[in-house]
N, C-alpha and C positions, 0 to 999 in steps of 0.2 A: 704448174702443180708441184707439190712437195709430198714426198711419201716416206721420208726418213723419219726414224725414231730417235729422239734425243736419249742420251745415256741417263738422265737423272729422272728416276721413276717417281720422284715426288710430285710431278705434274701429270700423272696418270689420269685421264679423263674416263671415268668408268661408272657402271651402274652398281648400286649397293642396295643391300636389303639387310634386315636384322639376322644376325646369326654369324657363324664362323665363315661362311662362304663370302667372297668379296665381290662376286658378280652374279648377275641373272642372265638367263638365256635371252638377253635383249642386247642389241648391238647397235653402234653408231655406223651407218653405211656411208655417210658423207659428211665432211666438215669443210666449210668454206669461210675463209677470212677476207675481209675487205677493209683496208686501212685508208683512213682520211688523216694524213699528216699535216701538222702545222709546225714546220721546221723551226721557225723563229722563235717560238716560245716552248720548244721541245716537248710538245704534247701531241697526242694521236687519239683519234676516236676510231675504235676498232669494232666492226661488226662480225659477229661469229654465228654462222648458220649451220645448224646440225639437223640431219635426218636420222631419226631413230626408228627402229623396227623390232617388233616382237615376232620372230619367225620360228619360235620353238613352242610356245605355250598356247594351245587352243583357248579361246575366250579372251576375256579382258582382264588385265592385270594393272596394279599400280607399280611405278618404278620411281627411283630417285637417282638422279644423275649428279656425281660429285665432280666439281669442276674447280681445280685449283688455278687460280689466275696469278699473274705476276704480282709481286708484292707492291702495294700501294694502288692497285687497280681499283676503280670504281664502276660497278655495274649500274648503268643509267638508263636502260630501256630493255624490255622483254616483250617479245610477240610470239604468237602461235598462228600457223596457217590452218584454216578451216574453210572448207568449201570455196577454195580459190581466193579467200580474203584473208589479210593479215589482221589479226585481233591484238590490240595493244593491252598490256597489263596495267593495273592501276595501283599506285602506292598506298599501302594501308600499314597500321601498326602491326609489328611482327606477331604480337599476341593475337590480335584480331584475325590476321591471316591464317594462323594455326587452327583457330576455332572454325573459320568459314571452310577451309580446305577439308577438315574432318567432317563437318556437317554434309558439304556437298558430296564427298565420297561415300558417306553412309547412304545418302539418298540415290546413289548411282549416277550423279550428274557429271558432267565433264568439268574438270578444274585443273589448275596448274599454278605453280608459284616458284619464283626465283628468290632465294634468300641467302643472307650471309651466314654461314655456319660458325665460322670461327677464323679470325685473322683473314688471310687471303684465300680461304676455302669457301666456295659458294656451292649451293645446291639447287637443282631444278627438280621439283616433284611434279609428276605427271600422272593423271588418273582420269579415265581408264587409258591403257595403251592396247589397242585391239590386235588381234591375231593377224599378222601379215598385212597390216595396214600402216604404211610409213607415216610418221608424224614429224613435221618440220616446225622447228622454232629458231627464233633469231634473238641474240642477245648482244647488246652494245655495252662496251666498257671503255673507259678512258685510261690512258697510262702514258708515262713520259718516254718510254722505250718501246721501239718496235722489235719485239722479241716473240717467237713462237715456240716456247719450251714444252708445249703440251705433247703428251704421248697418248696415242690412241692405239686400240687393239689392232693386231694384224688384219689386213684387208679393208681398212677404212681409206676412202679416197679423200685426200686432203688438197684443197686448192687455196692458193694466196694470190690476192690482187692489190695493187697499190693505186690509189688515186694520185694524180700529179701533186707534189708538194708545192705549197704556196711560195711564190718568189718574193721573199722578204729579205731585208737587209740583215747582215750579221750584227751581233752585239758588239759594240766598242765601248771604250772606257767612258766616253762622254755621252753617247746616244745608245739607248737600249732599243730592242725590237719590240713591237707591239702590233696588234691586229684588232679588228672590230668586227661585229656581226650581229645580225637580228635574230633573236630567238626568245622564246618565252615572253612575247609581247613587248620587248625592249630591246635597245641596243646595247649590247654587251662589250667590254674590252677586256684584254689580258696583256699585261707586260711582264717580260721575263728579266730578272736581275741575276746575273751569274754570281757564283760564289768566288770570293777572294780571301785566301788565308792571310792572317797577320804574320808579319815577319818575326816579331818577337816571340820567344818561348821561354818557359820556366822548367826547371828539373824538378821531378817529383822524388821524394825520398821513401815514401811508404805507400804501397798499392794494395788494396784488398781485391781479390778475384773471387766473384761469386759464380760458381759453374753449375749449370743446370745438368743433373745427372738422371733426369727422367728417361724413360725407355725410348722415347723418340729422338733423343739427341745422340745416340750412339752413331758413330761414323768417323771419317778421317778428319782429324783436327790439326794436321801438320801445318796448314796455312796459319791457323791461329797461333801456333807455337812460334812460328817464324816472326810474326808480328810482335809477339811479346818480347822476343829477343831484340828485335829492332828498337822497341820501346825502351828496353833496359839499357841498351847501348847508348842512348841519349840522356840517361839519368844515371850517372856513376854512382855506385853504392846503393841503389834503390833495393828495397826489400819488399817480399810479397807475402801476404797471408792467403791461404787457399782455404775457401768455404765451398762445400758442396750441398746441393739441395735437391729435394724431389717432393715428397710429402712431409719430409722433416729436413733439418739441416744439421751440419756438424762441421767443425774445424779440422781440416786435414793436416794443415801445416802452418807455421807462424814464423815471420821474420826470416824467410828463406831467400836465397839467391834465386835468379831466373831459371837456371838449369835444374836446380833441386825442385823448384815450383812445378816445371814442365814434367819432370820425372814422376812427380806425384800425381799429376793430371793424366798422365799416360796410362796409368794403372787403375783408375776409379772404374767402378762397375756402374753400368747405366741400367736402371730398372725403376719401374713404378711411374706414377703420374706426376702431375705438376700442380703445386699450390702456390700461387704468387702472393697469397695473403701472408705468407711466411716472411716476406721481404722486411716489413717494418721491424719485426723481432730480430731478424738476422742481422739487419743494419745496426740495430741497437747493440747487438752482442759483439760487433767488430771493434768498437772503441774508436779510437782516433785513426784516421787515414787521410792522406792528402787527396786520394781519389778512389773510386770504386769502379772496377770493370765488371759488368754484368754479361755473362754469356748465356743467353737463353733465347728461345723462339718467342717468348712472351705469350705463349698459348696456354693459359690456365685451363684446367679441365672443365671448370664450370663457367668460364667466361668472365671471371672476376678480375679486377684490376687492383694492384697495390696502391695504397694510400700512404704516402710518405710525408714526414714532417719536414719543415723548413730547416731543422737542425741537422738533417742528413748531409754528409759530405756529397760532393758532386758524383752522380751515378752515370757512368758512360755506358750506353747499351751497345753491344756488338750486334749489329743487324746484318748478318752475313748468311742467313739460312734462306733457302728458297720457299719454305713455308714458315711464316711468322705472323704474329699480330703486331703489325707496324703501330697501330694506335696505342696499344698497351705500352710498348717500349718507348714511344715518343712521349706519352704522359709522364712516365718515369724520369725521362731526361729534363722535360719542361719544369717538372715540380722540384728537381733538385739542382738545376744548373748544369746538367750534364750534356753530352753530345752523343748523337746516333753515329756509330762508326761503321760504315759500309766498306771501307778499305783498310788501310793501315791504321794504327793506333796513335800516331804522332800528333793529330789534332788535339789530343788532350793536353798537350804541353802549351798550346797557343791560346791567346785570349779569343773569345767568340766574336765572330763578325755580327754586327748588329744593325738592323734597320732602325734608325732613330728618328726619321722625319719623312713625312709625305706632304708636299704642297703643290698646289694647282695654279692655273691662271684665273681662278674664280675669286671673286671678292669674299673676304671673311664672313661678312654678314649672310652670304648665301649658305654657309655651313649650317646655319641654324633654321633655314627655311625648310619646313616640313614638306613642301611641295617640290623641293629641289630633286631632280632626277638622278643626280650624281651620288652613287654609292660606291665605297671602295673597301676592299679587305686586303690587308689590314686596314682598320678605321683611320682615315686621314685626319680626323678631328682630335686624335688622342696623342699625347706625348708617349712615346713608346720605347722599349728596349727589345725589339723582336729578333730572335736568333735567326741567322741565315745558315742553313745546312749545306752540306757539301753538294746537294743536288741543285742549289740556287734557291730563288724565291720568285713567286708569282704574285703580282699585284693585279687584282681582278675586281670587276664590279660592272655597274651600269653607268653609261656615259653622261647622260644629261646634257648640259651646256659646256662641259669642260672640253678644252682643246689641247691642253698641255698639262703634263705631270712631271714632277721631279721627285726622285727617291734619294734620300741621303743616308749613307752607310758609314758606320764606325768600323774601320779595319785596323785593329791595334791602335797606334797613335795617329793614324791618318784618317782623313775623311774623304769619301768618295760620293760623287753625284752621278746619277743616271737620268737623262731626260728623255721623255717620251712625247712625241708629237702626233696626236690622234688624227690631225687633218692629213697627214701623210701616211697614215697606216692603211695597209691593205684590208679590203673588206672580204671576209670568208664567204664562200658560196653557201647556199642553204643546207647542203648535206653536211658541211663541216661546222657551220655556226653554232649548232647546239653544244659543241664542245666548250665554248666560252661560258655558257650558262652552267653546264656541269662543273666547270673548274671553279667558277665563282662559288657554287654551292659547297664544293669540296673544301675550298679555302675557309669558308665561314665555319663549316662543320669542325675542321681542325682548330680554328681560333676559339671555338667554344670548348673543345677538348683541352686547349692550352690554358684557358682561363679557369676551367674547373680543376685542372691539375694544380695550378698555381695557387688557387684559393681553397683547395681541399673540398670543393662543393660537387654535388651531383647535379649536372646540368643536362641529364638524359632527355629531359622533356624538351629543351631548346633544341637539342640535336635531332629529336624525332620531328619537330616542326620543320626544320630545314630539309630534312630527308623527304618528308611528305610534300613539301612545297616544290622541290625540284625533281621529285619522282626517281630517287636513286636508292639502291640497296645499302642498308647499314644494319648494325645490331638492332636498332630500333624499328626499322621499316622493312617491309617485303613487298615485291612486286607481285601482285595476285592477278591471276587470269581467270576471268568469268566471261561466259559467252552470251547468255540470254539476259534479256531485260529483267525477267523474273528473279534471276539470281542476284542482281544488284539490288532489286527492290526488297527481297526477303531477307537479305543480309545487311540492309541499310548501308550499302556502299554506293558512292556516287560513280556514275559511269562517265569516262572520259569522252570528250567531244568527238575525238577521231575514231571511236569505237563504232563498229557497224550496228550495234544495238542501241546507240545513243537516241535515235529518234523515238523508237519504241519505249525506251526508258523514260523519256521526257513526257510522252503521252500518258504513261501509267502514272507519273508522278502528279499530273494534273487531274486525273480522273479517280484516283484512289486514295484512301487515307494511308497514313504511315503504318507500315506493317509492324505488328506487335510481336517481338521475338519471344515473349513468354510462352513457354510450352515447346519451344524448339531445342534441339540438342544442345546441351551445355548451358541452357538458360533455366530460369525458375520455373517450376511446375505450376500449372493451372490448378484451380480448385478441384477440378475433376481428376487431374493426374495425381494429386495428393490423396486420393481415396485409397491407393495401394498402401500408402503409409499407415493410413487409418486401419486398414484390414490387418496389416502386419502387427500393428500396436495392439489390436484386440486379441490376435493369436498369441502374442507375447504374454498378455495379461492372463489369457486362459491357461497358458502353459505354466505360469508361476503359480497358478492356483492348484495345478495338478502336475507336478513335476514328474520326471522319469523315475520309476521305481528302480531299486537295485535288482540286478539279475545277473545270472551266470551265463557266460557265452562260450561257445567253442570255436575252434579255428575253422573259419570258412573263407574261401576265396571265390567270389562270384564274378564271372566274366561280364555279367550284366552291369556291374559297377566298374566304371573305368579306373585304370591305374592302380589295381589291387586295393581298392578301398574296401575294407572289411565290412561285411554286411551288417554286422551287429550294431556298430555305432550309427550307421546311417539310418538303418530301419528304426533304431531307437529315436533318433532325432526326428524322423518323420512322424512317428507315432505320437510324438509330443506336440504335434500341430505346427511344428516349425515348417517354413516354406520349403518345398522341394528344391534342391539345387538345380540350376540349369543344366548341369552335367548329366543328370539322369534323363534329360530329354533327348540326348543325342543318340542316333541310332548306331553310331560307330563306337565300339568299345575296343580298347587296347587289350592285347593278349597279355595274361598275367603269368608270372612264373612262380611256382609253389616252391620256392627255395627257402632254405633255413633263414628265419627272420623276416619273411616276406608279410606274414600277418602275425597278430597276437595269438598266442597259443594257450588254450585250456585254463583260463583264469577269468575271474569276474572284474578285474582291475580296469579293463577298458570301458566296459559299460558304466561301471561305477564312476570312473574318472570323467566320461563324457556327461554323465548327469551333472557332477560337480562342476564341470566346466560350463555347462548351460546355466547352472544357477549363478555362477560367478560371472559369467558374461563373455569371457574372451574365447572360450573354446570354439563356439560355432563361427564366430567372426573369423578366427584363423582357419578353420576348416573350410569356409567359403572362399577365403583368399587363396588358399592352397589349390582348391579345385578350379578357381578362376584362372590361376597361373597354369594349371595343367591344360586347360582348354587353349590358353594362348600358345603353348608349346605345340599342342596338336595342330594348331593352325599355321604352324611353320616357323616359329620363333626359336631362337637358340636354346639348346639344352641348359646353357649357363642360367637361363631364367628359372628353370627347374631347381638347379643347385642353389640359386639365390633364395628361393622359397624355403628350401631346407634350412639355409643358414639363418634366415630370419626366425624361423620356428625355434631352432635349437638355441638362439641367442637368449631365450627367456629361461633356460633351464637353471635351476638353482636360485632364482631370484625370489626370495621370500623376504617379505617386509612386514613388520608388525602392523603397520597402519592399514595395510591392505588384507592382510590375513594369510597365513600359510597355505590354506586350502586352496585359495585363488591361484597362488604361484604354483602349486602342485598341479592343479588342473591345467594351467597353461603349459607346463612342461610336458605333461602327459599328451596333451594334444600336439605339442611340437614333435614328440616322438612318433605319434601317430602319422603326422604329416611327413616326417622324414621316412618313416617305413614305406608308405604308400608310393613315395617316389623312387626309393632305391631299387625296387624290384621290377620296374618296367623294362622289357627286354630291349626296347628302343635305345635305352641309355645304359645298358651294361655290356653291349657288344660293340661299343665304338672304340676309336683309336686311343681314347684317354686310358684303356686298360694297360696299354703297352708302357706309356710313359709314366704312369702312376706306379707301376711295379718297379721301374728302373729307379724312380725317385725314392721309393720306399727302401729299396736295397741300399742305395747311396747313403740314405740317412743312417742306416745301421752301421755302414762303414765309415761314417763321419765325413763323407764327400759330397754332402748335399749341394753346397754352393757351386762346386765345379760341374756337377752333373746338371744342375738346374741351368746354369749359364749356357752349356752346350744345347740343351734341349730348347731353351728359350729361342736360340737362333733358328731352329728348325720350325718352331711353332709360333713365331712372332706375330703372325696374323690372326691368331686363334684366340678369342676371348675365353673359350672354355678352358684352354690350356692353363691360363692364369688362375681362373677360378678353382679348378680342380687341385692345381699345384698348391695354391694358397690354403685350400681346405685340408689337403693332406699334411702339410707342414704344421697347421694349427693342431690337427689330431695328434701327430707324432710328438710335437714339442709345444705345449701351450705357452711356455715362456717365450716363444718366437712370434708372438702375436703381432708385434710391430712389423717384423719382416713379412709375415703373412698378408698383412694389410697393404704393404708396399707392393707385393707381387700382385695382389688383386687389382690394384689400381692402374696396372698396365692396361687393362681393358679400355680405360678411359683415353689412352693414348692411340689405341688402334682404331677406334671407331668414334667419329664425332656424332653427337646427338642421336645415338642409337638408344631409344627409350628403354626397351626391355633389358638390354645389356646394363644400363646405367642402374636400373632398379636392382639387378643381381648384385652389383658392386655395393650398393647402398645397404642391401641386406647383410652381405658378408661382413662389411665393416661394423655393423652393429654387433654382430656375432664375435668379431675379433677385438671388441673393446674400444673401438674408435667411434663412439656415438655422434660426436659433433660432426665429424666428416661424413658419416652415413647419413645423418639427418640433412646435411647440406646437399648432398646429392639427390636425395628424394624430393627435397624442396625445389631443386633445379628441374627435376623431371616434371614436377607440377606446372612449372612455367612453359616447358616444351610441349606438354600434353595435357592442356587444361579442360579437355572435353572427355576425359575418361575417369570413372569414379575411383579406380585404384589409385590414381595420383593423389587423390585426397585421403583416401583410407590409409595409404602407406604412411604418409606424413603424420597422420593422427595416431596410427599404431606405433610408430617409432617413438613418438613422444610419450605414449602410454607405457611402453617399455622402460623408458627412463624413469617415469614417475614410479613404476613398480620396483625399480632398482634402487629406490631411496633418494634419487635426485629430485626432490620436489621443487617445483617452480611454478608459481601461480600463472605467469605469463605463458609458459609452455602448456599448461593445463587448459587455459582459455584458448590457445591456438589450436589444441587438439579438438576442443569442443566446436570451434568454428569450422574446421575442416570436416568433421563428422556431419555437421549440420548441413553443409553444402551437398553431401551425398544424399541426404534425406530430401532436400528441398529442390534439387535441380533434376533435369531430364537427361537421361543416358540412353545410349543405343539399345535395341531390343535384347542383344546378347548379354546384357548385364541386368537381365530380369531379376527383380527382387534383391538387388544389391543393397536396398535399404534395410534388409533384415539384420546383417551384421553390423551395419551403421547404427541402427537402433539399439542394439545390445551394447555397442561400445559407448554410445552416448549415455546410457544408464550408467555404465561403469564409471565413466569419468565424472559424472555428477556425484556418484557415491564416494569417489576419491576425494572430490572437493568438499563434500560435506564432512568427511572425517577430519578435514584440515580447517574446518570452520568457514568454508566458502559455500554459501547457500543459493547464490543467484546464477548458477551456470546453466540451468535449462533455457535454451535459446527462445526468444520471443517469437521467432518465425515458425516455431514448431508448436503446435497445440499442446497446451499443458495436460489435456486429457489423454494424450498419447502416452503419458508417464505411468510406469508400473511401480507403484509406491512400495510394493513388497518385493522388489527385484532381488534384494539380498536377504 
C-alpha cells in the first residue's frame, strides 16, 4: 500500500462543481491501482478502482470527479459496480453523451460518463450519488510509464499492485522486441523501435521564443532557463526574439543575447486565458527565424487548435508540463517540421530521425488483397517520412499471415534496420492483451492527427470513428454508462455484449419498433407540444393589439418578487398578457435590501421604458434571461453567473443605430439597468468576501498601484472565478480605457475551471461588455457544444449576435445564425424548469426578422415555425 502525497498538486484527484468552491462534501475513501506491464514495448495497462461516498449531504446528488492522468495516457475502459455486477460503459459521440446524460439526469435515472475534458484532464460524472451509499467504479488507461503522481485528499486509502512483467528480450540494434495477443476478435501485435539521435548537428543563428503567459503557466521556470543557456552555448552568436501571448500577443525583446532574453522572461506577468488561434498571426509577425521555441501547455481555453501554414519556420514545442494538451502540441510540430522537446533543447540542432520503410515476409501482391488480415500503423504500403520522437516508435496492427517485419530508419546520414520475428514473440495473457488493441487504436488516431495537421484538414470524423471502434476516450468520444435496457432503447444507443442488460435489450429490439426521439428533451417538439408556442404567439398578437399604457409608478420593493424585482414593471408585463415568469412560481423569495438605488424611485420612466421594450422586442427577453440566471444562482451556482448577467445587460447601453431605431436601443439599455439594479441589491451577494478586495483594488487604483495590488490579491484568490469577474468589472468601471486588461483578467476564469458551463457564460457576457465580441461569442458558442440540451445555450448565442447587429456590425450570416438558434428554442423540448422559454425566443425572432427586412432580407421567418405565429404589427 502507498499513502504518500506527491508534491505536485497538478495531479489532484477531486470532486468539483460550479462556483468558487473546488470540492463537494464527497470523498474518495479508497483508490486501488493494478498494473499490467509489457516491459519490452514500454507500455502498461493500468486499472484504477475508486470508491466514492457522499457522507455529508442527505438525499441524492450529482458529482463530477476531475482526474488528471499522466500526459499521453488513453482512457480505454470504464465500469461501475451495481448490485455485485460490473457494468461496462459504451463509447458514443461526445455530443450524444452530453445530451443523454442530461436527459437521464432530468428523469432521475442512474447515469455516468467518463470524458476527456481537455488535454490530459479527464472527468467522471456520476448521477445520482446517494447518501452514505458507497459507489465503486473502475477505469483503465494505457501509458508508457509506471508512475502514480496522483494526489488524493487526506484519509484516502491507496493500494498499488503489479502483475508480473512479461519476460521478453531487450531491444538490440538488429532485433527489436515485439509481442502478440488476442483481443477485439483478432490477433494484434506491437513492436517497439527505440529513438536514436543523429550525430550531426547544425548551429542556429536566430531563435524566436513564444512564451505562454496565461494564468496557469505561472511557476518555477529555472529548468527552462538552464536549457536555453545550454542551447545558446552550442550556437555561438545566436540571438533571441521574445514574444509573449495569452489572449493577445506582443514582442518583449528583439535580437537579444540569451541572458538578456532570460532576464526579460523572469519578469513577465502571468495572467489571463489562452488563445492558441493567435499563433498563425504571431508566427507571421515574427518574420525570419531559423527556429521557433513554443513554451505552452497547448491547452486552449475552448479546445481549439492552431492551424499553421507550411511557410512557417519549424516550431519546436517544449512539452515539460504535467498538465498539457499533447495532441495540440504534437499537431503544431508535425505541421511545421518541429520537435516535441521533453528534456533538453539540443535535439533542435539535429536532423530528425525518420522511419522510411516497413517491409514484411509477405508477397507484394498480398498488400492489395482486401481480405488480407495484416494491418499496420504506420501503413506499411506507403513510402513515408515518419518522425521518431524521443520516446521511440511503436509499430502496431493485426497480424494476419505475416511472420516477420523489418523497420528501416534514417538516422542522420546512416540507415538502421530493426527486425521483428512474430513466431518467437511472447503471447500476452488475456488481462494484458487488450493493451495491444488500444495501442493500435491510439497509433491510428495519432496518424490521422498527423495527416490532418500536415494537410491542414479537419479529420475529426475519422478520429471519432476510431475512438468509437476501439472504445476509448477522446475529444470526440465519451464512455457512457447506462444500466437498463430501456435506457439504451430510449436513447438509441447499442448495448455492448458484455453488459448485464444485453439480453433484455436484444429482446426489446426484436419485439418493439425503434423509439422515436421526437418529444424528448433536446429533441424536436411534437405537434401537441408545439401548442404552447401557438398559445404564446396568440398572446403576443393580443398584446400588440393592446400594448401597455404609460403610467406613473412609485418605488416599491415586494418580497413576493425575488431579487428585488420592482413590482411595477412585472405587474405591467403580466397585465399585458405576457406569460408569467417561472420565477413567480417559486415559494422561496430572497430577502431584499431597501438600500439607495435598489429600486427605481418616483418616476414614470420604468413603466414607460418597459412598454417601449415590449414593443421593440428585446426587453422581455432580457428580463426573462436575467430571471432565468437568478434561478440558476439560487440553485447553487456561482455568483459570477449573476455578475455575468449584469455584464451582458450593460453591454447594450448606448448602442443606438439608425437602422434599428433609437427607441429600441434606449429600451434595451433601460432594461439592462433594470436587470443590473435587481442583481446589485440582493443581500446574498453584497456581504461576500469580494467587498474586501474590491475596496482594496479601488484604493489602489486611486494611488496608481493597481497592477501591484492586483498581482498580490491574484495569488490569494487564484482559484476564485468571482475574484477575476469582479476585479475585471471594477477596472472597467474605473478606467474604461483599460478594457483590454479587464478582458484579460476576466479570462483567468477559463484557466481555473474546465468546462464549467455557468462560469463560461459569465466570461462570455463580460467580454461582450468589454468590447471583445468575437471572443465572447466564441465562448458562448462553445458553451452550446458543451450544454446542448439547455435553451439558454441557444438564446445566449442568438442574443450576442443580436447585440452586434444592433451595434452596427451588420452581417447576414450572423443574422441568419441568430434566427436559427432562436428557432431551435421554439421548436425543441426543454426541461420543465424552462417553462415558457419560448416567449422571449418568439419576441427575439420577430425582432431579428424586422432587422432583416430593414436590410432587404425578407426570407428569415423559419419554415419550421408556422407563419401564422408571426405578429405582423410587431413594430
